[in-house]
C-alpha distance (Angstrom), angle and dihedral (degrees) to the residues before:
residue distance angle dihedral
M1 . . .
R2 3.80 . .
R3 3.80 121.4 .
C4 3.78 126.1 -156.8
V5 3.79 116.4 -133.3
P6 3.82 117.5 -163.4
N7 3.81 119.3 -122.4
F8 3.76 117.0 -101.8
T9 3.79 137.7 -175.6
V10 3.79 127.1 -137.8
A11 3.80 117.1 -153.6
G12 3.79 123.7 -162.2
V13 3.76 146.4 144.7
P14 3.83 112.0 -56.5
L15 3.79 115.7 -107.8
A16 3.76 118.9 -108.3
Q17 3.79 117.4 -108.8
N18 3.82 126.3 -132.4
T19 3.80 92.6 25.6
A20 3.79 127.4 170.4
L21 3.80 115.3 -149.7
V22 3.81 119.3 -160.0
K23 3.79 129.3 -174.3
V24 3.80 124.2 173.8
G25 3.77 124.3 170.0
A26 3.77 147.1 151.3
D27 3.78 137.7 -156.4
L28 3.79 124.1 -145.4
R29 3.76 119.1 -156.3
I30 3.78 104.4 -144.4
S31 3.81 94.7 176.7
E32 3.78 139.3 -20.7
Q33 3.82 89.5 -77.8
V34 3.84 103.9 30.2
R35 3.80 129.8 69.5
L36 3.77 129.6 175.3
G37 3.80 120.2 -158.8
M38 3.81 134.5 -172.9
A39 3.79 130.0 -179.2
Y40 3.82 139.9 175.1
V41 3.79 119.0 -144.3
G42 3.83 122.4 -170.7
Q43 3.77 137.1 176.9
F44 3.76 118.5 -164.7
A45 3.80 126.8 -172.6
D46 3.81 137.6 143.7
S47 3.81 92.8 -93.9
V48 3.81 102.5 23.4
T49 3.82 137.4 51.0
V50 3.79 119.9 178.9
N51 3.80 124.8 -179.7
A52 3.80 127.1 -176.4
V53 3.78 137.8 170.3
Q54 3.77 119.2 -154.6
A55 3.77 127.8 -164.8
N56 3.79 132.5 -178.9
L57 3.73 139.0 178.7
A58 3.80 119.5 -159.0
W59 3.80 123.0 -167.1
R60 3.81 116.6 -175.1
F61 3.76 117.4 -160.4
């Protein structure tokens, strides 16, 4: 059975032009089952600067 979905438009903030994206990260293996990760993510443009730090902890069992 085929369903028809109506068209829709999504509006948002325009993306910055001439943007540099940077991501640097590392994972540390604490044990055979546990890993700790950290990363920096940055976006740099004339009109926009975005900085973020991400961290994760993974435990396999």
